[in-house]
N, C-alpha and C positions, 0 to 999 in steps of 0.2 A: 545241652545244645551241641550239635555236631559241628566239629571243626574240620575244614577241608584242607588237604595237602599238608598234614602234620608229619614232619620227617621223624621216624623212630629213633635214629641215632642222635640227632640234635636234642630230642626230648630227653634221652638218657643222660646226655652230657649236662644239660641244664639241671637235672635232678641230682647228678653227682656233685656239681659245683655248689649246689645249695646245701648239701649235707643232709643228715637225718633231720626230718621235720615231723612234728606231731600232726596227726590228721586233724584238720580243722573242719568243723561242719559248715556247709554252705549256708550263707545267710541270704534268704530270699527277701526281696524288697517288700516293704509294707504297702499293700494296696488298699487305700481308704475307700470306703463307700460314701463318696462325697457328692454324687450327682445322680439325678434321676430325671428322665424326660417324660413328662406327663402327657404331652401331645405335641404334634408338629405338623407342618403343612407348607404349602407354597401358594402364592397369589400371583396370577398371570394377568397381563394386559388384555382386556377384552377385544381390542381392535387388532393388535399385532400378534398376540399370542406369546409375546416375550415374557420372561420372568420379571415380576415386579419385586418380590422379596420372598425370602424363606423365614418362617417363624417357628419358635420353639417355646413351649410352656415348661419351665424348668424349676426343679426343687433342688437346692444345694444344702447339704448337711455340713455345717461348719461347727467349729469348736464353741462358738458363742450361740449356736442355735440354728434352726432351719430357716432358709430364705426362699421364698416363692416369688418368681418374677417371669416376665415374658421377654424373649430376646428376638430381635429381627436382624437379618443379614440382607444387605443390598449389595449386589455384585454386578460387575461389568467385565466383559472380556476384551482383550486387546485384539484389534483387527487390522491395524496398520501402524507400522513403525518405520519411518524413512531410513533408508540405508545410507549412512554417512561413511562409516568405516567399520567393517565387520569385526576388527580387532581393537576397536576404540575403547578406552577406559571411561569415556564420557557417560556411559550408561550407569556405572557405579556412582560416579560423582553426583549425577542428577538425581538418582534414587536416594542418595544420602541426604540431599537437600529436601527432597520430598518427605522423607521420614522426619527430618527436623521440623518441617512445617506442620505435619500431622501431629507430631509430638507436642508442639507448642499449642496446637488447638485442643489438646487433651482428648485425642481420639486414638483408638486402638485400630491399627491397620491389619487387614486380612489379605493374604495372598494364597491363591490356589493355582495348581497346575495339574493337568491330567492328560494322559494319552488315551484317546478314545479310538478303539479299533472297530467297534460295531455300533453305529456306522463308522466308516473309516474317515474320521475328521482330523486325526493327528493330534498334535499337542495343542491344548487350549490353555492360555495364560489368563488368569482371572484375578481381579483386584476388587476390594470392596471395604465396607465399614460395617460395624455392628453397634447396636445400642440396646439398652434394656429399659423396661418401664413396668409400671404396675398393670397396664393393660396393653393389648396388642396395638391399639391406635396410638397410644403414647409412645410405645417403642418404635412404631413405624415412622412417626413424625420425627423423632429424634434421629433415627437411622437415616432418614432422608437428608437431614442437615449434615450429618457426618459424611454421608456418601458424596454430597456436593463438595465438601472440603477435599476429600480424597481425589475426586475426579479433577478438581481445579488444580491441585498440586501436581498430579501426574501429567496433565496436559500442559501445564506450565513448564514442567521439567523436560518433557519430550515434545519438542516442537513438531507440529503437524500430525501428532499421533491421533489415532481414532480408537475410541472405546465404545462398544455397543452392548446393550442388554443381552443377557443370555437367552438364546432361543429356548423354546419349550422342550425341544429334543435334548439339548445339552443339560438343562436343569433336571430333567427326569433321569438322565444317565448318572448325574452326580448323586442324586438321592438313592439310586439303586446301588451305586458303588460303595457307599458307606455301609450298606447292608450285606453285600456279597463279597467283600474283600476281607478275609479273616486275618491276614498277616499284617502286622504293623511294625514299623521301624521308627526309632527316634534318633535324630542326628544331634549330637551334643558337641560343644566346643566352639571356639572362635574360628571362622574360616579365614583363609589368607586372601585378602583382596588382591586382585591382579593389577596392581599399580607398579609392576616391576620396571617401568620406564623412569621412575623417580631416581634422584641422585642418591648415592650411598650415604648412610647416616654416619656422622662422625661422632662416635661415642667411645669414651674410655673403657666402658664395660664391654663394648663390642668392637674390638680393634679392627675387624674385617667384616664387610657386609656379606650376608649369606644370600645366595641366589634363590629366587622363588622356585618352589618345587612344582608349580603348576604353570600351565600356559596362560594365554590371555583370555581364552574362553573359559566358561565355568559351568553354569547350569546347562549350557548347550551339550556338554559331555553326557549328562544324565539323559537329556531328551534324545540325543542321537543314539546312545546305547540301548535305551529301552525301546525306541522305535525299531531299531535294527533287529532286536531280539523278539519283536512282536509281543512285548509285555505291557499290559495295561497297568497304570498306577494312578494314584491320587496323592498329591502333595498339599498339605495344609501348613502354612506358616503363620503363627500368631505373633504379632509384634506389640508388646505391652510396655507401658511407660515405667521406667525405674526411677525411684525417688520421687514419686508423685505424692503430693502436689508440689514439693520443693526438692532441692538437691541436698538436704541435710543428711539423709541416709548415705548418700554417696560420699559426702565429706567425712562422715564418721568412719565409713569403711576405709577411706583414704588415710585417715588418722591411725586406724588400727594397723593397717599394712605398714605405714611408716614406722610405727613403734616396733612392730615385730621385725621389720627389716633392719632397723638400727641395731637391735640386739644381735642378730645374726651377722650383720656387717662388722660389728666390733670384734667378732671371733674369727674373722677370716685370716687376719695377720696378727702374730704375737711375737714377743722377744723374751728370752731366758738369759739372766746375768747373775754373777757371783762377785762380791766385794767385801774386804775386811780392813779395819783401821782403828787407832786409839788416839785421844787428845784430852788433856786436863788443864785448862787455863783458869786462874784465880785472880781477881782484882778487887781492891777496897779503897775508898777515898772519902774524906769528910772535910767540910768547909763551914766556919761560923763567922758572921759579920753583923754589926749593929750600926744604926744611923738614925738621927733626929733632926727636924727642921720646921720653922714657922715663917709665913709670909703674909703681907697685907698690902693692898693698893686701893686708891680712890681717884675719881676723875669727874669733871663737870664740863659741859659744852653748851654754847648758845649760837644760833644762826638765824639770819634774816634774809629774805629773798623778795625782790620785786621784778616784774617784767611788763613791758608795754609793746604792743605790736599793731600793725596796720596792714590790711590786705586789699589790694585793688585788682579787679578782674574785668575783662572785656571779651565778648564773643560775637562772632559774625556768622550768620547762617543763611545759606542760599538753598532754595527749593525749586524744583522743576516738575511739572506734571504734563502728561500728554494723553489725549483721548482720541479714539476713532469711532465714528458712528456711521453705519451703513443703513440705507433705507431703500425699499423697493415698493412701488405702487403701480397698479395697472388700472387704467380707466378705459371703459368701452362706451362708445357713443354711437347713436344711429339717428339719421335725419332723413326726412322726406320733404320734397318740395314740388309744387305743381305751378306751372306758368301757362297762361293763356293769352295769346296775342291775336288781334284782328285789325284789319286795315282796308282802306278803299282808295282806289286810284282811277283816274280817267286819262285816256290817251286818244289821240286822233289818228285815224288810219282804218284800214280794212284788214282785219286779221282775225283768225279764230285759233285759239291755242288752248290746250289742256295740259296740265302738269300735275304730277303726283310725286311726292318725295318722302323718303323715310331715312332716318339716320339713327344709328345706335352707337353708343360710346361706353367705354370702360376706362375708369381712372384708378390709378394706384399712386398714392402719395405717402411718402415716408419722410418724417421730420424728426430732427434731433436738436435738442437744446442743452446747453451746458451752462451752469450757473456756479459762480465762485464767490464766496463771501469770507470776510475776515472780521474777527471781533477781538478787541484788546481791552483789558481792564487792569486797574492797579489799585492797591490799598496800602496804607501805612499806619503805624501806631507806636505809642511810647508808654512804658510802664516803669514805675519807681517803687522801690521797697526799702524800708528803714526798720532796723531792729536793734534792741539793747538787751543784754543778758548779764546778770550779776550772780556771784556764788561765793559761799563761805564754807571752809572745812576745818575740822579740828580732830587731831589724833593723839591719844595718850597710851603709853605702854609701860609695863613693869614686869621684871622677871628676876628669879633667884635660882641658884643651882649649888649643889654640894655633893661631895663624894668621900667615902671612907674605904680603906683597903688593908688587908692583912695577908702576907704571903710567907711561905716557908718551904723548905726542901731539904732532902738528905740523899746521899749517894754513897755507895760502896762499890769499889772496883778492885779487880784482881788482875794483875798482868803477869806475864811469864817471869818477870824479874822484880816485881815490887808489889806493895800493898798500900791502899789509900782509903781514907774516910773523909767525907765532906758534908756540911749542912748549912742552911741559911734561913733567916727569919726576917720579914719586912712588914712595917705598919705605915699607912699614909692616910691623910685627911685634907680636904680642901672645901672652901665655901666661896660663893660668888653671888652677886646681885646686880640689877640694872633697872633704871627708871628713865622713860622717854616721854616728851611732850612736843606736839607739832600743831601750829595754827596756820590757816591759809585763807586768803581773800582773792577772788577773781572777778573780773568785769569784762564784757565783750559787747562791742557796738558794730552793727552790720548795716551798710547802705548798698543798694543795687539799683541800677537804672537799665531798662531794656527798650531798645528801639527796633521796630519791625516794619518792613516794607515788602509788599508782594505785588506782582504784576502777572497777568495771564493773557494769553493770546490764543484765539480759536480760528481755525481755517475750515471753511465749509465749501464743498463742491457738490453739485447736483447735475445729473445727466438725465435728460428726458428724451425718450424715443416714442414717436407716435407713428402709427400706420393707419392710413385711410384708404378704403376701397369704395369706389362709386360706380354705379352704372346709370346710364341715361338713355332715354328713348325719345326721339323726336319724329313727329309725323306732320307733313304739310300738304296742303291741297290748294290748287289754284285753277281758276277758270276765267277765260277772257273771250268776250264776244263783242264785235264792233261792226258797224256799217259805215257811218260817217265819223263816229267817235266810239271809243271803247271804254267800257266800265269793267274794272276787275276788282274782285274781292279776294282777300287772303286771310286764312285762319291758320294759326299754328298752336300747337299744344306741346308743352314740354313737361316731362316727369323725370324727376331725379331722385335717386335713392343713394344715400351715402352711409357708410359704416366706418367708424374710426376706432382705433384701438391705441391707447396711449400707455406706454410703459415708462415709468419714471424710476430712475435709480439715483439715489442720493448718497453722498459720502461726506462726512464731516470730520474734520481733523482739528483737534484743539491742543494748544500748548500753553501751559501755565508755569509761571516762575514766581518765587517768593524769596525775600531777603529779610533777615532779622539781625539787629545789632543789640547786644546785651552788655551792659556795663554794671559792675558791682564794686562796692568798697566796704570794708569792715575795719573797726578799731577796737582793740581789746587790751585789757590790762589785768595783771594778777599780782598779789602780794602774799607772802607766806613767812612764818617765823617758826623756829623749833628750839626747845631747851631740853638738855639731857644731863642726867647725873648718874654716875656709875661707881660701884664700890665692890671689891673682892677681897677674900681672906683665905689663906691656905696653911696647912700644918701637916708635917710628914715625920714618921718615926720608923726605923728599920734596924734589923739585927741579923748577922750571918755568922756561921761556924763552918770550917772546912778542915778535913784531915784525910790522908790517903795512905794506902799500903798496897803493894802488888807482889805476887808470887806466881810463877808459871813453870810448867813442865809439859813439853809436847813431844813425846816419842810417837812415831807413826810407822805402820807396816801394813801394806795392802796389795791385792791383785784382783783382776776382773776378767770375765769371759762371757761373751754374749752369743745367743743362738736366735736366728730368724726363722719363724715357722709359719706355715699356711695350712688352714683347715679347709680342705676341699669339700667336706660335707657341709660345713657352714656356708662356704661359697656357693654351692649348688642351691642350698635353700635360699640364700640371699638373692641370687639371680632370679630364681622363680618368683620370689616375692617382689623383686624389682619390676619384673615384667607385668605382674598383676598391678603393681602400683601405677605404672605408666598407663595401663588401660583405664584404671579407675580415674586417674588424673584427667585423661581425655574425656571421660564420661562426665566428670564434674564440671568441665568447661563447656561442652556442647550438649551434654545430655546422654544418658544411657538407656538401653532398652533391654527387656527380657524377651528372648526369642524361644518359642516352642516350635520345633520343626518336626512334623510328623509325616510319614509316608505310609500309605495303605496299598497292598498288592494282593493279587488273587492266588498266587502260587508260591511254593518254596523256591522254585527256580528264579522267579522274579525278585524275591527277597535277596537271594544270594548275589544275583547280578547287580542289584541296587547297592548292596554294601560296598562292592568294589568301585562302582561308579561314583559314589559319594566321596570316597577317598581320592579318587582321580580328579574330581572336580574341585573340591574345597580344601583338601589337606595342604598345609604349608607351615612354615616356621617363622615367617617375618611378623614381628609384633603380635605374637600369639601367646597367650598364657596357657590355654588348654587347647591342644590341637584337636581338630575335628575327628570324631570317631562315632561309630554307630553302636548303640547299646543293644545288647542281646536281651530280648524280652521273653518272659514266660507267657504261656497262653492266657493267664489271667491279665497280665499287662497288655497283651494284644487287644483284648476286649475293652480294657479300661481306656487305652489310647484311642481306639476306634470311636468310642462314645464321645470322648472329649474333642476329637477332631471333627466329628459331625456337628456338634453344637458350638464349636469355636470357643471352648473354655480351657484355659491352661491347666496343666496337671498340677496336683498338690501332693504328689509322692515326695516325702522328705528325703533330703540328701544326707548321707551318713558320714561322708568324708569331712574332716575338720579343715582341710586345706582348700576346699571349694569356695568360690566366691558366692555361689548361689545357695539358697536354702532348699531347692527342689531338685529332684533327681533328673527330671526330663527338661529342664530349663537352662538356658545359657544367658549369662550376663554379657552383653556385647556392646561395642560402640556402634554408632549409626552407620559407619562405613562397612563394618562387618555384617550388620543386619542387611544392608543393601546388597551385599554379595549373595545372600540367599534368595532375595526376591526381585532383583533387577530383571527387567525384561530380557529374554533371550532372543538373539537374532537367529531364529530357527524357522525355516520356511515350511517345514513339514507340519503344518498345523493350520490354525484359524487366522493367524496374523500374517499379513504381507510385510516382509522385511527386506526385500531386494530392490524396491523402487526408491529412486533418489528423491530427496525432498524438493519441494518447489523453491526455485531460486527467489531471491527478494525482488519484490516489485513495489511501486508506490501504492500506498493504501490509506491515504489521508482523505477522509470522507468530505471534509470541507472544501478541498481543492476541486472536487468534481460535482459540486452542487451550485454551479455558477448560473445556470439558466433554468428553463422550465420544460425542456424537452427530455422526457424520461426515456432512456435507452436501455437500462439494465441495472444490475446490482454488482457491487464490488465483491471480489473474492479475496479472502485473507490468506496470505502464505504463512501467517503465524499459526493459524488453526487448520488451514486447508479446507475451510468451509465457506459457504456463501454468507455474506453479511446482508443485513437489511438496509445498508447504506446505499442510497440511490445515486446513480450517475445521471446528472441532468446537464444538458448542454445549452449554450446560448445560440441564437441564430447564426452568428458568424462561425462558430465551431461546427454547427450542424450543416450549414450550406457550404462547407469547404470540400475540396476534392477528397474522396475516400478510396482507399485500396483495401479490399477485404479478400484475404487469401486463406484457404484451408482445404483439407482433404474432403472428399465427398461425404455427405451426411454429417458434417460437423457443425452445421448451423450457419453457413454463410448467408443463405437466402433469408433465414429467420432474422439475422442481424440487419441485413439490408432492408427488409420489409419494415422493421421497427423504425429505421431511420426515415424511410419514405413516409410512413404513417405520421411521424412527428413533424416532418416537413409540411405535410398537408394541414396539420393542426396549427402550426405556428403562424403561417402567413400564406397568402395566395401564391401558388407555385404551379408551374407547368412541368409535369414529370412524364418522361417518355421512357418506357421499359422495353429493352430488347431482350426477350426471354428465349433462351436456347431450348427450353423444355416447355412445361405447361404448369408452372407453380405459382406464377405471379397473378394469375386470374383470381385467386382466392382473396386478394386484397380488395377486389371490387366490392366486396360485401361491406367494408367499412368506409368506403369513400362517401357514401351518402349520409353518414352520421355527422358530418361537419360541414357547415355552410361554406367554409373557406376552401373545401376540397374542390368545389366546382364540378364540372362534368367529367365523364370518363368515356374512353373509347376502347374498343377491343377489336382485334383482327388477328388472323393467322396467315402464315405464309405457306401453308401446306394444304393440299386439296382435301375435300370431304371433311372439313372442320366445321365447327359451329358457325363461323363467319369467315370464310376464305376471302382474302383481299385480292382485288384486281390491281396488281402492282407491276407496271411496266418500268423496271428499274433503269432502262436506257433513256427515259424521257428527260428532257431538260427542264429544270425548275424555273420558276418565275424570276428568281433573283440572281442566278448565277449564269454567266454567259456560256454559250455552247462549247467554246473551246476549253474553258476551264472544266466544264462538266465532262468532256471527252477525256481529258488528262486524268481527272479524278477517278472516273470509271475504270480506266486502264490500270491506274495505280492500285485501286482496291481489288480488282480482279487478279492481278499478279500477286498481290499480297495474300489473298485468300487461298489461292492455289499453290503458293510458293513456286511460282514459275520463274524460268530463267530469262536472261536478257533477249535471247533469240525468240523465245515465245512471246515476250512482251512486244517485240517488233512486229510479229505477225498479228497480234491483237490490235496494235495501233493502226496497222495498215488496213485491216478489214473494217474496223469500226469507223475510222475516218472516212473511208470510201463510202460506207453506209450512210454516214451523216451528209456527205456531199451529194450522194445520190438522191437524198430526200430534202436537200436544200436547208439543212439544219444549221450549218455553220454560216449564219447570216452576216458575220463580219469578215468572212474569208473572201479573198479576191476572186476565188473560183466561182463562188455563188453570186457575188455582186456583179460579175462580168458575164454571167450566163444569161444573156438577153437576146442572143441570135440563134436562129435555127441552124443546126449543123447536120448535114447528112450523116447517117450512121456509118461508121468505119467497119471494114471487114474484120472478122475475127481472126486473130493471128495465133497460131499454135504456140504453145510455150516452148522455149528452146530446150533442146536435149543434147546430150553428148553421145558420142559413139556413131556408128555407121547405120544402126537400125533406124527405121522410121519412127518419129515420135508418136507415142500413144497417149500422152498426157492431155487432159482437157484444159483449154485455155482459160485463164482468169479474166473476168470482165472488169475492166477499169470503168470508173464513172464516166458517162458520156455527156459532155456539155451540149446544150441545145436541145436535149431530149425533153426536158420539162421547163427550161428557161426559168430557173429559180431566181434570176435577177429581177423578174417582174413580180408584182403583187397579183396573186391569183384571185379568182372571183370569190372563192369560199373564204379567203383571207381578208377580203376587203371589209366584211362585216366586223371582224375582230378589231381592225385598226379604227374603223369608224366609231365603234363603241368606246375605244380609248380616247378618241378625239372629242366625243360628246362629253365624256367625263371631265375633259379639260375645257369644256365650253367652247369648242372649236367647231367650225363648219365641217361637214363630211368631205371626204376626198372628192376631187373632180371626177366626172364620169369619163375618164380616159385612162389608158394604161399608166401605171405608176411604177417606177423603178424603186427597188429597195434603197438605193443610194439617195433617193430624193423623197423619202417619206415625210420629212419635216424640215423646215428651214433651220430649226435649232438642232445642232448636232447631238446634244445630250438627249433631247426628246426623241430624235430619230433613232439613236442607239437603243433607247428603252423600248420603242416600238418594234425594232428588229429583234430584241430579246424576247418580247412576247410572241413574235412570229416564229422564232426558233423553238420556243416551248410548244407552240401549236403544231408545227411541222414534225416535231420529234415523236408525236404520238404513233406514227407509222413505223418508227424504228423499233423493232422488237427483237427479243432474244432468238426467236426462230429465224429471223432474217440474218442475224449475226452468225448463227450456226451454219446457215446455208452459205454465207460468204466464206466462212472458214473451211467448210467442206470443199467448196469450189477451189479455194487456194490450195488446200491439201492435195486435191487431185491433180493440180497443175505441177506438183513436185513428185509425181510417182517415180520418176527416174532419179530423184535425189533423196535417198533414204533418210538422210539426217534431217532435212527440212520436213519431209513427210512425217516422220516419227514425232518430230517436235510439235507439229500442228495436231497430230493425232492425240498427243498427250493433253493438248488444250481441249479437244473435243471430248475426251474421256470425262472431263470434269463438267464442261459447259453444256454438252448435248443433252444431259439429263434434265436441264432446266427448260428445254424446248419440247419435251415429250409429254404426251397425254394431257391429263387435266391440269397438271402443273404448268405445262407450256401454254395452255389457254389462259390461265390466271396471270402469267407473266407477259403475255403478248397482247393484252387488251388495249384498245385505243383510249379508254377512259378508266381512270383509277376509281375504285369504290370509295376510297378515302383519300382526301388531299393530304399528303404527307406533311406539307408545310402548315396545315391547320390542325394537326393533332393536338388535342387538349388545350387549344387556344381559347381564351387568354389564360385560363388556369384550370387545372384538373389533372387527370391521370389517364394515360394511354398505354395499354399493354399490347405488344405485338409479339405473338408466339411464333417460334420456328418449329415447334412440334417435338415430341419425344418419341422414343421407340423406333428410331431409324426411318421416320417418314421423309426426312430430308437428309442428304449427306452433310457432313460437317463443312465441306466446301460451300455448299449452297447456303447453309445457315450463316457462315461467316461472311459470305459475299453479300447476301441480301440485307443482313442486319447492319453491316458496315456502311452500305450505300444508304440505307434508311437513316442511320445516325448522321452521316455526312450531310444529307439534305436537311435534316432538322437543325443541325449545327449552323450551316450556312444561312439558313433562313433566320435563325435567332440573331446571328451577327448582323444581317441586313436590317432587322428590326431595331437592333441596338443603335446602329448608325443613324437611322431615321429618328429615333427617339432622342438622340443627342442633339440633333438639329432642332427639333421641336420642343424639347424639354418635357416630353411626356414620360410618365412612369411606366416601367415594364416589370412584369413578374419575373421571378427567378426561374430559369430553365434548368431542369435537372435531367440528366441522361444516365440511365442505369443500364449497365452492360453485364448480363450474365455470361459466364464463360468468356470473360473479356480477353483472356490470354489467347483464345482461339481467334477472336476478332482481330487482335493486334498482330499475332504471329502466324496466322493461317491455320488451316485445318490439318495439314500434313506435318506440323511441327512436332518434334519429339518431346518427351517429358524432360523435366529438368534433371533427372537422374542420369540419363544416358547421353544427353548432349554435353559436349565440352565447351560449347560457345553458344551464346544466345542466338536464336533464329533471326534471320533478316526480317525487318519490320518496315512497314510503309512509313516513310517520313511524313506523309500527309496525316495519318492517324496520330502520330506522335505530336505533330504540331497542334492538332485539335486540343489535346489534353493540356499542352503547355500554355496555350494562349486563351483557354476558355474563361478563366477567372475574370479577365478584363472586360469580357462581353456579358457578364452576368450569367454564366453557364457553369453548372456544377456537374462533375462526373463522379459516378459511383462504379468503380470497376470491381468485378467479382470474378475470381478464378481460382484454380487449384494449383497453379504453378507460377509463383512470382518471377522465376527466372525467365519465363517466356514473355513477361511484360517488358516493353521498351524502357530503357533507363530514363527517358524523358517522362514517362508515365509515373515511374516510381518516385523520381525526384520532385515531380509536380504535385504529388499527393500529399496534402497537408496532414491528413489523418490516416494512420496505418492500423489495421486490425488483422491479426494473423492467429491461426490456430494450428492444429497438427499438420505438418508438412513431411512428406516422405523423402523427397529428393535432397541430396546433399547441397546442390547448388541452390535449390529453392530455399532451404533453411539459411544458408549464408546470405543470400540476397535479402531475405526478410530480416535477419539480425542486423544487417547494415542499415536497413531502412528504419529500424527501431532505435538505432543509436548504439548498438553493441558491436563489439569487434568479432568478426567471424573467424579470425585467426588467433593462434595462441591458446593459452589455457585459462586466462582470466575470466572470460565470459563463456567458457565451454559448458558450464551447467545450463545456460540458457539454450545452447544448441541441443543438448540432450533432452531438455524439457520440451522444446519445440518439435523435435523429431519423434518423441515417443512417450513423453510424460504428461502432456497437457490433455485433459479429458475433453470429450465432445461438449459443444456449446459454450466453451470457455475461450475467450479471445484476449490475447495480449494487445492492448490498444494504446496508441500514442497520439495525443492531440497536439499536433505541431503548431497550430495557429494560435499561439498564446504569447502575450507579452511578458508574462511572469515565468521566469526560468524554472521555478520550483514546481510549476504545474504542467511541465512538458514531459516529466518522467513517465515511462510506460507503466500501465497498471493492467490487472486482469479483471475482466468484466464478464458477467453472464447475462447476455441480452434477454430482455423480457419478451417472450413470444406473444404474438397477437392471438386472441381467441377466435380463430377462423375455422369455419367449416368449408370443405371443398366446394367449389363452384362447378357444377356439372355442365356437360354439353347441352343437356335439355334446357337448363336455366338460361344459358346464353342464347340458344336458338329462340326461345320464347321471348326473351327480352328484346333482342335486336330485330326479330321478325315483326313484333307488334309496335316497335318504336317507342317502348316505354321509357320512363324516366329512370334515373339511376337509383331511385328509392325502392325499386321493386326487388333488387337483389339484396336480400337482408339475411340476417342470421336465422 
């Protein structure tokens, strides 16, 4: 094999230092013929074309014989890995846990990585599992289970990561790569995990920590270097279980290393010493003694015992019980009764009379009764017990003991100055015996008496409520005719029908108490006697002899010298064994794995580059027994490794080194953390995996919290997996009919979300829903309205010309329920807001519109109109004042002329309107004479109502064309005043377009094609389109829709006030505003990104949103820029739903509305997610109208779209031209 960059001088020095060496023949590794692939293939998904699995029919040649089996590989590639910290060590730790989980499940993990240049896909990181079986189906089924374990562990380890099946293109490339990449490399040794942030290890054997030789990145070095060099490669890493199925092999290996390490550790340090000396001590001693003795003893004893006792006892017990009983009963009754009465009377006189009478009655009776009962009971009892017990006992015992002993001893001692001898002999004997007798008599008498007394008390309450409704009808008829006398007859018939409902609720409360007295007495007696006789005898004999002699001579001469030595060869071997021992100790505790790490490359250049990159990426010295190195392979080994890498079978080439922990040349015994270093996912963007996107921040994801109702709006999204769940979000009617604010960028699903809400509202209960559509998307909802009976009717109209159903909408008309003065102020406010006009322009608008209303007698409560009852000659036209010396050229502005129409009188065409109202009140028509508006009715309230109807009638002639003409006239009067002239011209630039052409005819009609106040009444759906594609300016859309919504709102408020007086039920009114930010902030408002302050907003519109809930009105505001919504709208919106927002202010306003802090760093991930991370059709939603604090937390929902087909213009024309019912527009 060729070695690059070998220095010739250094080579000669190394040879010289080594000295003369005999030439040793190179030993080539033994390559076994252990594997043959009989057949192989791939199975793909028929629908998606993705790889299902790879299969191999394999024959293995083993020492015990051949083995034929089928192997299946199931693989998945990493496509998304959230970017938390590009230099984080979390990847290694999580992969270590994943390997532990897979190892525990007894599954062999496979990791593949490849750099694909044709097509240019970059680095693909693949993980999978393998399984074997007798048949392919068996292997495929087992591999599917193993694959499920691997995917579960990896997705649990790497939050929100995404793994997808291999595409057919990548699978085919892998199969070709194993065939056309001839060069193989094997990476051997333990890699250095990049946990260099850990604390230094305090170890006596390692007095100072060694810095890591590698950076924090690892396999990214290989990916980056091979991609930069345009080198394709395939990396196969096989992770197999060590010590399977138990850890006994690892423990035996640990024991072997400990034994070997102890031997070499004892040789590391040694001591050499020399010492000389002499000593001769002698001692002798002897002792002799004799002794004899005899002993005898006898004894007798007698005892008698009697005892008498008496026991008295008394006990008192109190008990209490309590019970509660509830009852509920409902009784319904119905009764009919009929009564008939007839009579006759006679009177004197001349009269003729006829009478007919009828009476109806309704009765409603509510009754309540309350019953209270008490029950008391008591009981008592006495019990007596008497008992007698007698007993007799007798015990006899006898015992005997003896002992004999002989002892002797001798001693010789020598001392430095004497000699002694001693000896001793001893004999002993003893006898003993005992006899015992005991008798006992016992008697016991027991008497007891028990007294018991118990009382109970029960309390019962019952409440009865009855409701009776009755209706009655009475009809009477009388006739009387008389000349000289009168005879009259009378008949009456009465029918009554009554219904009663009785609801009875009962409650019983019981209390019980008990008392018990217990007395007991007992008398007992016992008698016992005992006799004992004892006798003992002993005899002893001893002899002793002692003598001594001592002689000693102790001359001494000595010296010593000690040497301390260290064997560094033994120390080096000991340290190497110690490092191996630590690794095996770790493996014995958590488990170890065998790692086979193979690389395949197509060119020698790629192989050379890869050898350097492997060292750069994985080499290190921390807690490593065998540093990472790349084995040089022969061509035979290349083919051998390529075959084993293709079928994922570890190599069986034996290892010849006796110091290696492994028995195979191409395998490494490693800890799980070291194995994780090889196969942990790399944060490398040049490939198939997205690794630069931040993870989804945490949101609420408790399915039970969002299944409170029946209105299905969408499905939860899980930030744990980053995928949609099947958990449904179902809302209750109070949550559904609360104010909504939906904000997102264009085409992110705002309308889809709002349509789902409106559809569920129509399904839940009768509701009146008005949609102000800036474009033409809501018409599609008309297809589903007819599918539900509760949906009611629907209306459709458009505010632009040449549409399927253009509306005749004179927006300057006065409505039936709002007085003309309030209408005038509201129209001015909404116009100023829509055009974002200034105060000066607002003054000109007020001047011209008020004059127009006065000129047509619309302000029926204004003194100018009420007093306009006299004819006044017209005044001369006065030229507008000018400045300067030149003659004025401006056209004079015409002020309203009193007396011209005499609006203070009721005109002829108006008399019919007032008479119709009087007839409805069962009043006589107006007298045939002139009537002043101030005298329409004696009742001032009714008079004001009639004048309001008259104002609405007169306002028909006030049109936008007349208003533009007035503004033009006022503008021309200021030709010499440029500021005023330009100010009015700015108004005309916006407003004049509404008076031109077909649009001007639509907005200037005297009769509306649709009564705005009756839209979708009493319940249903009305869609009013403003048109897409620039048919109307944004100013026109904002103005017309805001006026339409204001009129619907004020009408709903009036209906609510009347319903409160009468007690009638009203449907919920829902107002949907598309592009609500333009409605609230005007058409010329800037986006939230460029504006530094929120645009001025009409206080009138803000008050509508703020006060709507109390009148049974719900708003759904939809827009792209939350910053353009008034603060009153945002704070009044109970439910907030936001998706992607571009502007900085928009995102901050939305975060504050959701309850997050838009400032600082704590909630900054939510800001980044909202401005760039959230995908389309996903909405962060907060349901604020909830009494449970735990259910207010924001969550991510994917709205469920409605299956709608577009409604065409032809369908709308056909439907509304023929006057068909709503069932005709169907799917």
